N, C-alpha and C positions, 0 to 999 in steps of 0.2 A: 695202359698208357693213353694219354689223350690223343686227339686227332692231330696228325701232323700234315696231312694233305686234304684240304677241304674238298677239292674237286674229286679226288679218289674216293673219299668216303661217300660223297653225294652221288657218285656214279654219273657225273655230268662232264661233258667236254668243256673246253674253254669257251667255245662258241655258244654253248647252251647257257653258261653262267653269264656271259656278256649279254645275251639276249634277255635273260631273266632280269638283269640289272636295268636294262633299258625299259622293260615293261613296268618295273617298280618305279622308275623315275617318272614314267608317264602318270602313274597313280598319284605321285606327289604333286606333279604340276596341276593335275585336274582339281585336286582338293584345294591347293593354294589359290587357284583361279576362282573357285566357288566360295571361298570364305567371304563372309559379309555380315549383314545385319542380323541374320538368324543366329549366327554363332556368337556375336557380341551380346545379343539378348539372352542367350543361354547362360553365358558365364555370369553376367550381371544379375540375372534372376537367381542363379544358384547361390551366389554370394549373399543376396538379400534373404533368401529362404534360410540359409545356414545361420545367419546372424539373428534372425527372428527366432529360430528354434533354440539357439543358445540362450537368448534372453528369456524366452518363455520357460525354458527348463530351469534356469537359475531362480526365476521367480517362484516356480512350483516348489522347488526344494526349500526355498526360504520361507514361503508363506503357508504351505500345507502342514498339517499337524499329524496326519496318520502315516502309516507305513506305505500304503498304496501311493500316496502323493510323493513320498520320498523315492520309491522305486520308479514311478513314472518320470519324475524329474531327472533322476540319475540316468535312466535309459535314454531320455531325450538329450541330455548333455553328452553322453557317450556318442550318440548318433551325430550330433552337431560337430563334435571334435573329429569324428571319423570323416565326415564330409569335408571339413576344412582341411584336414591333412591329405586325403586321398584325391578327391575330385578338384579341389581348389589349389591348395598349397603346392602339392607335388607337380601338378600340371602347369600352374603359373610359373613355377621356378624352372620348368623346362623351356620356357619361352613360347608356350603354345598360344599365348594371347598377346605377344609383343607387337604383332602386326596392327593391333588396334591403336597403338601409341597412347594408351591410357596410363598415366603415371601411377595410378593406384593399382592397376592390374598388370604389372610388368615384372619380369624376372629379376630385374636389377633392384627393385624396391620392395618386393613382397617379403614380409617376415612372418613365418607361419606360427601357429599355436602349438609349439612343441619345444623341447629343450634344446635341440640343435640350432645352430646358426645357419640361416638359409645360404649364405655365401659359401660357407665351408661345405655344406652338403652339395651344392652345385658342382664343386670341383670333384669331390669323391664320387658323386653319382653321375652327373651329366658327362663328365670327361672320362674318369678312370673306369667307370662301369659301362657306360653306353658305347664308348669308342672301342674299348678292349673287352667286350662282353665275353665272359667265361674263358679268357686267355690266362693260363696259369702264370702266377707271378706278376700279372699286370692288372687284372681285375680283382680288387680287394673285396668285392662283394661275394666271392666264392667262399661261402662259409663265414663271412664277416670276421675272419681271423680267429674265431672261437669254435667253429664246427668243421668236422671232416666230412665233406660231401662227395669226395672223389678219391679213388684209390691212388691217384697221382700224388696225393699228399701222404707222406710216410706216417705210418701209425706210431703213436707214442702212448705210453701207459696212461697219460692224462686223458686220453680219448675215452677211456672207460667211463668217465663222468659225463660223457656227451649227452645222454638223455636228461640228466639234471641241468646241464648247461642250456639245453634247448628250452626247458620249462622256464628257467630264469630269464633267458633272452626274450621269450614270448611275453612275459609279464612286464618287462622293463624295456620294451623294444625302442621306445623313443630315446632312452638314455644310451642304449647301444648304438643307435644311429648317430646320435649327437657326438659321442666319443669317436666313433668311426670317422665322421667327417672332420673333426678337429685334427686327429692324428694324421689323416691323409693329407690335409693341407699343410700341416707342420712339416711333413716329410719332404715336401717339394721346396722348402725354404731352408737355405743354409745360414741365413742371417739371424743371429740370436734375438735381435730387436724385433724382427718380424714374427718370430715364434712367440715371443713374449706378448706381442700385440694380439696374435691369434688366440692365445690362451686367455688374455684379458677379455677379449670379445666373447669367448665361450663362457667364461665365468659370469660375465655380465648378463648374458642371455639366460643362464640358469637362474640367476638371482631374480630377474624380472618374471620368468615363467613360474618359478616356485612361489614367489611373493604374491602373484596374482591368484593362484589356485589355493595356496595353503596359508596365506596370511590375510590378503585384502578381502576376498569374498567371505571367509569365515568371520572376519572382524565386522563386516557389514551385517552379519546375521545376529550380532549381539549375543544374547544368552544361548542361542541355538547354534553356536559356532561349530560344535562337534558334529552336528547333523550335516552342515554344509561341508565341513572338512572331509567327512567320510564319503559324501556324495562325489566331491571333486576327485578324491583319490580313486574311488571305484570307477568313475567315468574314464579316468586316464588309463587305468589298467585294462578296461574293456576295449578302449580305442587301441591300446598297444597290442592286445591279443588279435584284434581284427586286422590291423596293419600287418602284423607278423604272418598271419595265415595267408593273406593275399600275396605278399611278396614271396614267401617261400613256395607257394603253389605255382608261381610264375617262373621259378628258377631252378628248383631242385627235384621235381618229379622225374620219372623215367622219360628219356627222350630229350632232355635238356643237356646237350653234349658239352664237353670241355675241350680246350684246344691248347696245343703247344705254342710258345711264343713265336716260333718260326712262321706260323701262318700269317702273321701281320706284316712280314717283310715283303715289300712290293705287292701288297694286297690291292686288288682292283676294287672298284665300287661294287661290281657284281659279286665278288667274293665276300665283301663286307656284308652286303645284304644277305647272302646265303648263310654266313656265320650267324647272323642275328636270328634267322629262321630256324637254324639247327640248335641254337643255344638257349632257346626260350620255350615256354609252354603256356597254353591258355587253359582256362576252365570255362565250362559252359555256364551261361548266365542269361537271364531275361533282362529287360530294361531296368528294373528296380535293383537287382543284384549288381548289374553292371555299374549303375550310378553309385551305389554304396561302396563299390570297390575302386572308385576313381577311374572306371573303365579299364582297369588293369587286368580284368578277365581277358582282355585282348592284349596280352603281354607281347605276343609275336608282332602284332601291328604297332604296338607302342615302341618296340625296339627298332622296327624298320623306319618309323617316322615319329621320333620322340617329340618333335616340335610342332606337329600338326594337332589341331584341336581334338580333345578327347571325345567330344560328342560325335565326331566323324568316324571313330574306329569301327563301329558296327557295319557301316557301309563299306569301309575299306576292307574289312574282314571277308566280305563276300568275294571281292576281287582277288584277295590273296589266296583264298581257298581254290579259286579257279586256276590260279597260277601253279599251286601245288599239284593239282590234278594234271595240268598240262605238262609240267616238268617231272612228274612222277615222284614228288617229294612228300614226306609225311607232314601232316598238319597236327601237331601234338596238342591234344585237348582231351577233356573228360570232365566229369562232374567235379564240383569243388571238393566234395568228400573223397572221391577217388584220388584226385591229385594230391590231397593232403595226406592220405594214407600211404601213398607211394613215397612221399617225402619223409614221413615218419619211419617207414621201413628203411630207407637209406640212412637216416640219422642213427637209428639204433643198430643197424647192421655194421656200419663203418665205425662204430664205437669199439668193435672187436678187432683183434689183430688179423692180418691177412691170412695167416695160417689156418684160421677157423672158417674162412670163406671158401665157397666152392667155385664160383665163376672166376674166369681169368681177368687180368687187369685190362685186357683188350676187348672183352666181350662180357660185360656185366650190365644189369639194368641201369646203373647209375654212372658207369664208366665204359666208354667204348672208343675204338679207333678204326681206321680203315683196315687194320690188320685182322679184324674179326672175320673178314671175308676171304682171306688168303688161303686158309685151310679148309674151307667149306667144300664138301663133295656133293655133287648134284646127281640124283638118280636119273636114268634115262627114261623119263616118264613124261606124259603130256603136260603136266603142270609145271615142268621146267622149261618148256619151249618159250623162247623170247617172244613176247607179244608184239603186234604191229605198233609202230610209232616209237616214241621215246621211252626208254627203259632206264629208270633212275633208282634212287635210294629206296623208295617204297617197295618196288618190285624186288630189289636185292635183299632187303630185310625179310620179306615174305618167303623168298626162296631159301634163304639161309636158315630160317626157322623151320621150314618144312624139311630141309635136309637134316637138321639136327634131330628133329623128332623121328624121322625115318631111320636114322642111324641107331637111335636108342631102341627102336622097336624091332629092327631087323639088322642086327650087327653083322650077320653072315651074308647078307645079300650083296652081290657084286656091285661095286661102286665105280663110277667114272669121274675123274677129276675134270671139271670144266671151268677153269678160272674165268672164262669170258662171260659166264652167267652170273658171276658174283663181284666183278670189278671192271672198271672201264678198260676199253682196249688201249694199248700203249700209245697208239697214234692219237687218241683222244685226250690224253693227259696233257695238262698245261706245261 
Protein backbone atom coordinates (compact mmCIF):
# COMPACT_ATOMS: atom_id res chain seq x y z
CA UNK A 1 0.00 0.00 0.00
CA UNK A 2 1.06 3.58 -0.52
CA UNK A 3 2.08 5.94 2.26
CA UNK A 4 -0.85 7.08 4.40
CA UNK A 5 1.08 9.13 7.00
CA UNK A 6 3.93 11.17 5.56
CA UNK A 7 5.26 12.15 8.98
CA UNK A 8 5.26 8.56 10.21
CA UNK A 9 7.03 7.33 7.08
CA UNK A 10 9.62 10.12 7.25
CA UNK A 11 10.17 9.56 10.98
CA UNK A 12 9.85 13.28 11.63
CA UNK A 13 7.78 15.13 14.18
CA UNK A 14 5.33 17.89 13.30
CA UNK A 15 7.85 20.43 14.60
CA UNK A 16 10.56 18.97 12.36
CA UNK A 17 8.35 19.15 9.27
CA UNK A 18 7.31 22.72 10.02
CA UNK A 19 10.95 23.72 10.48
CA UNK A 20 11.89 22.01 7.22
CA UNK A 21 9.14 23.95 5.45
CA UNK A 22 10.42 27.25 6.81
CA UNK A 23 13.96 26.51 5.64
CA UNK A 24 12.72 25.64 2.16
CA UNK A 25 10.64 28.83 2.11
CA UNK A 26 13.85 30.71 2.88
CA UNK A 27 15.57 29.13 -0.12
CA UNK A 28 12.65 30.22 -2.32
CA UNK A 29 12.85 33.80 -1.06
CA UNK A 30 16.60 33.97 -1.58
CA UNK A 31 16.37 32.85 -5.21
CA UNK A 32 13.44 35.13 -5.96
CA UNK A 33 15.34 38.11 -4.58
CA UNK A 34 18.43 37.20 -6.62
CA UNK A 35 16.66 36.84 -9.99
CA UNK A 36 17.81 39.44 -12.45
CA UNK A 37 19.78 40.24 -15.58
CA UNK A 38 21.92 37.09 -15.42
CA UNK A 39 18.84 34.87 -15.50
CA UNK A 40 17.15 36.88 -18.25
CA UNK A 41 20.31 36.71 -20.34
CA UNK A 42 20.46 32.96 -19.83
CA UNK A 43 16.98 32.19 -21.16
CA UNK A 44 17.22 34.65 -24.08
CA UNK A 45 20.60 33.25 -25.08
CA UNK A 46 19.27 29.70 -24.80
CA UNK A 47 16.36 30.52 -27.10
CA UNK A 48 18.70 32.18 -29.62
CA UNK A 49 21.10 29.22 -29.64
CA UNK A 50 18.27 26.73 -30.00
CA UNK A 51 16.75 28.57 -32.96
CA UNK A 52 20.13 28.93 -34.65
CA UNK A 53 20.79 25.20 -34.18
CA UNK A 54 17.37 24.35 -35.58
CA UNK A 55 17.93 26.50 -38.69
CA UNK A 56 21.49 25.24 -39.26
CA UNK A 57 20.38 21.62 -38.90
CA UNK A 58 17.54 22.01 -41.38
CA UNK A 59 19.89 23.68 -43.88
CA UNK A 60 22.40 20.87 -43.44
CA UNK A 61 19.70 18.28 -44.10
CA UNK A 62 18.43 20.12 -47.16
CA UNK A 63 21.74 21.08 -48.76
CA UNK A 64 24.09 18.20 -47.96
CA UNK A 65 24.25 15.28 -50.38
CA UNK A 66 26.01 12.58 -48.38
CA UNK A 67 24.92 10.35 -45.51
CA UNK A 68 27.26 12.11 -43.08
CA UNK A 69 25.54 15.44 -43.74
CA UNK A 70 22.12 13.86 -43.25
CA UNK A 71 23.18 12.23 -39.97
CA UNK A 72 24.73 15.46 -38.68
CA UNK A 73 21.66 17.49 -39.62
CA UNK A 74 19.28 14.97 -38.09
CA UNK A 75 21.28 14.78 -34.87
CA UNK A 76 21.40 18.57 -34.68
CA UNK A 77 17.66 18.85 -35.29
CA UNK A 78 16.93 16.26 -32.57
CA UNK A 79 19.17 18.22 -30.21
CA UNK A 80 17.43 21.49 -31.07
CA UNK A 81 14.00 19.93 -30.52
CA UNK A 82 15.13 18.47 -27.18
CA UNK A 83 16.41 21.83 -25.96
CA UNK A 84 13.19 23.52 -27.06
CA UNK A 85 11.04 20.99 -25.26
CA UNK A 86 13.07 20.43 -22.10
CA UNK A 87 15.00 23.56 -21.21
CA UNK A 88 12.76 26.13 -22.89
CA UNK A 89 9.16 24.98 -23.43
CA UNK A 90 8.73 22.93 -20.26
CA UNK A 91 10.27 25.57 -18.03
CA UNK A 92 8.64 28.57 -19.69
CA UNK A 93 5.23 26.89 -19.36
CA UNK A 94 5.94 26.45 -15.64
CA UNK A 95 6.10 30.23 -15.33
CA UNK A 96 9.80 30.24 -14.47
CA UNK A 97 10.35 33.37 -16.53
CA UNK A 98 7.02 35.17 -16.01
CA UNK A 99 8.74 37.61 -13.64
CA UNK A 100 10.51 39.12 -16.68
CA UNK A 101 7.15 40.35 -18.06
CA UNK A 102 8.33 39.49 -21.55
CA UNK A 103 5.25 38.57 -23.63
CA UNK A 104 7.34 36.26 -25.83
CA UNK A 105 8.75 34.28 -22.91
CA UNK A 106 5.64 33.90 -20.78
CA UNK A 107 3.72 30.83 -19.66
CA UNK A 108 0.45 32.22 -21.01
CA UNK A 109 1.75 32.77 -24.55
CA UNK A 110 4.42 30.15 -25.24
CA UNK A 111 3.44 27.34 -27.63
CA UNK A 112 6.08 24.68 -27.81
CA UNK A 113 7.34 22.56 -30.70
CA UNK A 114 5.44 19.35 -30.02
CA UNK A 115 2.00 17.87 -30.66
CA UNK A 116 0.41 18.83 -27.32
CA UNK A 117 -1.33 22.14 -26.66
CA UNK A 118 0.62 24.11 -24.06
CA UNK A 119 -2.51 25.24 -22.21
CA UNK A 120 -3.80 21.68 -21.87
CA UNK A 121 -0.42 20.45 -20.71
CA UNK A 122 -0.20 23.22 -18.09
CA UNK A 123 -3.37 21.94 -16.42
CA UNK A 124 -2.47 18.25 -16.42
CA UNK A 125 1.17 18.88 -15.48
CA UNK A 126 1.46 22.09 -13.47
CA UNK A 127 -1.72 21.45 -11.48
CA UNK A 128 -2.65 17.76 -11.44
CA UNK A 129 0.93 16.47 -11.32
CA UNK A 130 2.84 19.09 -9.36
CA UNK A 131 0.21 19.88 -6.74
CA UNK A 132 -0.75 16.22 -6.16
CA UNK A 133 2.59 14.59 -6.89
CA UNK A 134 2.33 10.80 -6.72
CA UNK A 135 -1.03 10.84 -4.94
CA UNK A 136 -2.99 7.83 -6.16
CA UNK A 137 -6.10 8.73 -8.12
CA UNK A 138 -5.14 12.43 -8.23
CA UNK A 139 -1.80 12.55 -10.06
CA UNK A 140 -2.50 11.23 -13.55
CA UNK A 141 1.23 11.09 -14.32
CA UNK A 142 1.58 7.91 -12.25
CA UNK A 143 2.14 5.58 -15.17
CA UNK A 144 0.38 8.04 -17.51
CA UNK A 145 -2.67 5.78 -17.49
CA UNK A 146 -0.93 3.04 -19.50
CA UNK A 147 1.79 1.75 -17.15
CA UNK A 148 1.59 -0.03 -13.81
CA UNK A 149 4.40 1.42 -11.70
CA UNK A 150 3.05 0.68 -8.21
CA UNK A 151 1.44 -2.33 -6.59
CA UNK A 152 -1.33 -0.04 -5.42
CA UNK A 153 -2.76 -0.43 -8.91
CA UNK A 154 -4.51 -3.77 -9.27
CA UNK A 155 -2.91 -6.09 -11.79
CA UNK A 156 -4.83 -6.87 -14.97
CA UNK A 157 -3.99 -9.34 -17.75
CA UNK A 158 -3.35 -6.42 -20.08
CA UNK A 159 -0.34 -5.48 -17.98
CA UNK A 160 1.50 -8.44 -19.46
CA UNK A 161 1.96 -6.22 -22.51
CA UNK A 162 3.54 -3.49 -20.41
CA UNK A 163 7.09 -3.96 -21.76
CA UNK A 164 5.76 -3.41 -25.29
CA UNK A 165 3.65 -0.46 -24.14
CA UNK A 166 6.77 1.04 -22.64
CA UNK A 167 8.64 0.86 -25.96
CA UNK A 168 5.70 2.34 -27.84
CA UNK A 169 5.28 5.16 -25.32
CA UNK A 170 9.00 5.97 -25.50
CA UNK A 171 8.98 6.30 -29.31
CA UNK A 172 5.75 8.34 -29.39
CA UNK A 173 6.17 10.24 -26.14
CA UNK A 174 5.05 13.62 -27.46
CA UNK A 175 1.78 12.09 -28.67
CA UNK A 176 1.21 10.36 -25.36
CA UNK A 177 1.77 13.63 -23.50
CA UNK A 178 -0.52 15.46 -25.95
CA UNK A 179 -3.38 13.01 -25.46
CA UNK A 180 -2.77 12.94 -21.73
CA UNK A 181 -3.09 16.72 -21.53
CA UNK A 182 -6.22 16.89 -23.66
CA UNK A 183 -8.11 14.19 -21.75
CA UNK A 184 -7.07 15.67 -18.43
CA UNK A 185 -8.46 19.08 -19.36
CA UNK A 186 -11.61 17.56 -20.85
CA UNK A 187 -12.27 15.64 -17.63
CA UNK A 188 -12.56 18.84 -15.60
CA UNK A 189 -15.21 20.28 -17.91
CA UNK A 190 -18.83 19.19 -17.85
CA UNK A 191 -19.87 21.52 -20.68
CA UNK A 192 -20.00 19.68 -24.05
CA UNK A 193 -19.23 22.95 -25.84
CA UNK A 194 -16.03 23.39 -23.84
CA UNK A 195 -15.00 19.80 -24.51
CA UNK A 196 -15.59 20.32 -28.21
CA UNK A 197 -13.48 23.49 -28.14
CA UNK A 198 -10.67 21.65 -26.36
CA UNK A 199 -10.75 18.85 -28.92
CA UNK A 200 -10.74 21.39 -31.75
CA UNK A 201 -7.72 23.14 -30.24
CA UNK A 202 -5.93 19.81 -29.91
CA UNK A 203 -6.63 18.77 -33.51
CA UNK A 204 -5.57 22.20 -34.75
CA UNK A 205 -2.24 21.92 -32.96
CA UNK A 206 -1.65 18.46 -34.43
CA UNK A 207 -2.41 19.76 -37.91
CA UNK A 208 0.04 22.64 -37.53
CA UNK A 209 2.76 20.49 -35.99
CA UNK A 210 2.47 17.64 -38.49
CA UNK A 211 2.10 20.08 -41.37
CA UNK A 212 5.33 21.84 -40.44
CA UNK A 213 7.49 18.73 -40.07
CA UNK A 214 5.91 16.36 -42.57
CA UNK A 215 4.54 18.66 -45.30
CA UNK A 216 6.06 22.15 -45.30
CA UNK A 217 9.76 21.40 -44.84
CA UNK A 218 9.72 18.32 -47.13
CA UNK A 219 7.94 20.41 -49.79
CA UNK A 220 10.60 23.11 -49.50
CA UNK A 221 13.22 20.44 -50.24
CA UNK A 222 11.80 19.76 -53.70
CA UNK A 223 12.96 16.49 -55.18
CA UNK A 224 14.80 15.66 -51.97
CA UNK A 225 11.63 15.69 -49.91
CA UNK A 226 12.05 12.09 -48.79
CA UNK A 227 15.40 12.92 -47.22
CA UNK A 228 13.90 15.80 -45.26
CA UNK A 229 10.83 13.81 -44.26
CA UNK A 230 12.97 10.98 -42.90
CA UNK A 231 15.21 13.42 -41.02
CA UNK A 232 12.26 15.19 -39.38
CA UNK A 233 10.63 11.91 -38.37
CA UNK A 234 13.93 10.58 -36.98
CA UNK A 235 14.59 13.78 -35.04
CA UNK A 236 11.14 13.64 -33.48
CA UNK A 237 11.62 10.02 -32.41
CA UNK A 238 15.04 10.80 -30.91
CA UNK A 239 13.59 13.79 -29.04
CA UNK A 240 10.73 11.59 -27.78
CA UNK A 241 13.12 8.93 -26.51
CA UNK A 242 15.25 11.48 -24.67
CA UNK A 243 12.27 13.22 -23.05
CA UNK A 244 10.86 9.85 -22.01
CA UNK A 245 14.12 8.77 -20.35
CA UNK A 246 14.50 12.04 -18.46
CA UNK A 247 10.89 12.08 -17.21
CA UNK A 248 10.80 8.41 -16.22
CA UNK A 249 14.15 8.65 -14.38
CA UNK A 250 12.73 11.49 -12.28
CA UNK A 251 9.54 9.71 -11.23
CA UNK A 252 9.75 5.92 -11.33
CA UNK A 253 13.09 4.66 -9.95
CA UNK A 254 13.35 3.14 -6.48
CA UNK A 255 12.77 5.72 -3.76
CA UNK A 256 10.13 7.75 -5.60
CA UNK A 257 7.26 6.99 -3.22
CA UNK A 258 3.49 6.95 -3.78
CA UNK A 259 0.81 8.33 -1.44
CA UNK A 260 -2.79 7.70 -0.49
CA UNK A 261 -5.27 10.56 -1.12
CA UNK A 262 -5.70 11.04 2.62
CA UNK A 263 -2.26 12.66 2.85
CA UNK A 264 -3.45 15.84 1.13
CA UNK A 265 -6.32 16.41 3.57
CA UNK A 266 -5.26 19.37 5.74
CA UNK A 267 -1.75 19.10 4.33
CA UNK A 268 0.59 21.83 5.59
CA UNK A 269 3.18 23.58 3.45
CA UNK A 270 5.93 21.64 5.18
CA UNK A 271 4.17 18.34 4.51
CA UNK A 272 3.72 19.33 0.86
CA UNK A 273 7.44 20.03 0.57
CA UNK A 274 8.25 16.72 2.23
CA UNK A 275 5.94 14.81 -0.13
CA UNK A 276 7.73 16.37 -3.12
CA UNK A 277 11.10 15.29 -1.71
CA UNK A 278 9.93 11.73 -1.07
CA UNK A 279 8.04 11.35 -4.35
CA UNK A 280 10.74 12.35 -6.83
CA UNK A 281 14.28 11.33 -7.78
CA UNK A 282 17.32 12.95 -9.37
CA UNK A 283 20.05 11.65 -11.61
CA UNK A 284 23.66 12.77 -11.50
CA UNK A 285 24.66 15.17 -14.26
CA UNK A 286 27.32 17.66 -15.17
CA UNK A 287 26.51 21.09 -16.67
CA UNK A 288 26.01 19.83 -20.24
CA UNK A 289 23.81 16.85 -19.35
CA UNK A 290 21.84 19.07 -16.97
CA UNK A 291 21.24 21.58 -19.77
CA UNK A 292 20.17 18.90 -22.25
CA UNK A 293 17.73 17.46 -19.71
CA UNK A 294 16.13 20.84 -19.09
CA UNK A 295 17.80 20.72 -15.66
CA UNK A 296 15.30 17.97 -14.80
CA UNK A 297 18.20 15.93 -13.49
CA UNK A 298 17.26 18.08 -10.46
CA UNK A 299 13.75 16.69 -10.31
CA UNK A 300 13.60 17.02 -6.52
CA UNK A 301 14.45 20.70 -6.70
CA UNK A 302 12.09 21.18 -9.62
CA UNK A 303 9.19 19.73 -7.66
CA UNK A 304 10.02 21.85 -4.63
CA UNK A 305 10.25 25.03 -6.69
CA UNK A 306 8.69 24.42 -10.13
CA UNK A 307 8.42 28.13 -10.94
CA UNK A 308 12.00 29.13 -10.10
CA UNK A 309 14.46 29.49 -13.02
CA UNK A 310 15.95 26.18 -14.07
CA UNK A 311 19.48 27.61 -14.28
CA UNK A 312 19.31 28.03 -10.50
CA UNK A 313 18.59 24.39 -9.66
CA UNK A 314 22.26 23.39 -9.33
CA UNK A 315 22.86 25.90 -6.54
CA UNK A 316 19.49 25.09 -4.95
CA UNK A 317 20.45 21.41 -4.94
CA UNK A 318 23.44 22.10 -2.69
CA UNK A 319 21.17 23.62 -0.07
CA UNK A 320 18.54 20.90 -0.40
CA UNK A 321 21.19 18.23 0.14
CA UNK A 322 22.27 20.02 3.31
CA UNK A 323 18.68 19.97 4.55
CA UNK A 324 18.42 16.26 3.80
CA UNK A 325 21.51 15.69 5.93
CA UNK A 326 20.17 17.92 8.69
CA UNK A 327 16.78 16.19 8.84
CA UNK A 328 18.20 12.72 8.11
CA UNK A 329 16.23 12.32 4.89
CA UNK A 330 17.33 10.37 1.81
CA UNK A 331 18.32 12.35 -1.26
CA UNK A 332 17.39 9.94 -4.04
CA UNK A 333 19.87 10.15 -6.90
CA UNK A 334 22.18 8.04 -9.05
CA UNK A 335 23.65 7.90 -12.51
CA UNK A 336 21.26 8.26 -15.42
CA UNK A 337 21.86 4.66 -16.46
CA UNK A 338 21.33 3.37 -12.92
CA UNK A 339 18.07 5.26 -12.46
CA UNK A 340 16.77 4.10 -15.83
CA UNK A 341 17.64 0.47 -15.15
CA UNK A 342 15.73 0.67 -11.85
CA UNK A 343 12.78 2.12 -13.74
CA UNK A 344 12.91 -0.65 -16.33
CA UNK A 345 13.02 -3.23 -13.56
CA UNK A 346 9.82 -1.82 -12.07
CA UNK A 347 8.07 -1.69 -15.44
CA UNK A 348 8.91 -5.28 -16.31
CA UNK A 349 8.37 -6.64 -12.82
CA UNK A 350 4.93 -5.09 -12.37
CA UNK A 351 3.82 -6.49 -15.71
CA UNK A 352 3.50 -9.74 -13.76
CA UNK A 353 0.69 -10.66 -11.35
CA UNK A 354 1.37 -10.01 -7.67
CA UNK A 355 1.33 -13.73 -6.94
CA UNK A 356 4.66 -14.03 -8.78
CA UNK A 357 6.30 -11.20 -6.83
CA UNK A 358 8.20 -11.77 -3.61
CA UNK A 359 8.23 -8.44 -1.74
CA UNK A 360 5.16 -7.24 0.11
CA UNK A 361 2.94 -4.38 -1.03
CA UNK A 362 4.26 -2.30 1.90
CA UNK A 363 7.94 -3.01 1.45
CA UNK A 364 9.06 -3.28 -2.16
CA UNK A 365 11.61 -1.19 -4.08
CA UNK A 366 8.87 0.56 -6.07
CA UNK A 367 6.09 0.51 -3.45
CA UNK A 368 6.41 1.27 0.25
CA UNK A 369 4.50 2.65 3.22
CA UNK A 370 5.09 3.47 6.86
CA UNK A 371 3.92 -0.06 7.65
CA UNK A 372 7.23 -1.43 6.34
CA UNK A 373 8.77 -0.42 9.68
CA UNK A 374 6.16 -1.84 12.06
CA UNK A 375 7.36 -5.43 12.01
CA UNK A 376 11.08 -4.73 11.85
CA UNK A 377 13.08 -6.34 14.66
CA UNK A 378 16.32 -4.74 15.69
CA UNK A 379 19.28 -6.64 17.13
CA UNK A 380 20.73 -5.44 20.40
CA UNK A 381 23.94 -4.39 18.74
CA UNK A 382 25.98 -1.16 18.55
CA UNK A 383 24.80 -0.34 15.03
CA UNK A 384 21.20 -0.07 16.25
CA UNK A 385 21.96 2.60 18.86
CA UNK A 386 20.19 5.86 18.06
CA UNK A 387 22.81 8.43 17.02
CA UNK A 388 23.07 11.87 18.52
CA UNK A 389 20.86 14.51 16.93
CA UNK A 390 17.83 14.05 14.72
CA UNK A 391 17.07 10.52 13.56
CA UNK A 392 14.84 10.41 10.50
CA UNK A 393 13.98 8.30 7.50
CA UNK A 394 17.51 7.70 6.27
CA UNK A 395 18.53 6.12 9.57
CA UNK A 396 15.28 4.14 9.76
CA UNK A 397 15.80 2.71 6.28
CA UNK A 398 19.37 1.75 7.09
CA UNK A 399 18.37 0.04 10.32
CA UNK A 400 15.48 -1.77 8.69
CA UNK A 401 17.73 -3.10 5.96
CA UNK A 402 20.36 -4.22 8.47
CA UNK A 403 17.70 -5.96 10.53
CA UNK A 404 16.33 -7.80 7.49
CA UNK A 405 19.79 -8.91 6.39
CA UNK A 406 20.63 -10.06 9.91
CA UNK A 407 17.39 -12.02 10.23
CA UNK A 408 18.08 -13.79 6.94
CA UNK A 409 21.63 -14.69 8.01
CA UNK A 410 20.89 -15.60 11.64
CA UNK A 411 17.27 -16.73 11.89
CA UNK A 412 17.80 -18.37 15.27
CA UNK A 413 19.52 -15.48 16.96
CA UNK A 414 17.42 -13.92 19.78
CA UNK A 415 15.64 -10.79 18.65
CA UNK A 416 14.27 -7.86 20.52
CA UNK A 417 11.43 -5.82 19.08
CA UNK A 418 12.20 -2.15 19.48
CA UNK A 419 9.61 -0.10 17.56
CA UNK A 420 11.18 3.15 18.78
CA UNK A 421 14.13 2.44 16.52
CA UNK A 422 11.99 2.16 13.41
CA UNK A 423 9.11 4.61 13.75
CA UNK A 424 8.43 7.98 15.40
CA UNK A 425 7.47 8.17 19.04
CA UNK A 426 3.73 8.51 19.54
CA UNK A 427 4.09 11.96 21.07
CA UNK A 428 5.98 13.13 17.98
CA UNK A 429 3.29 12.12 15.54
CA UNK A 430 1.17 14.92 14.04
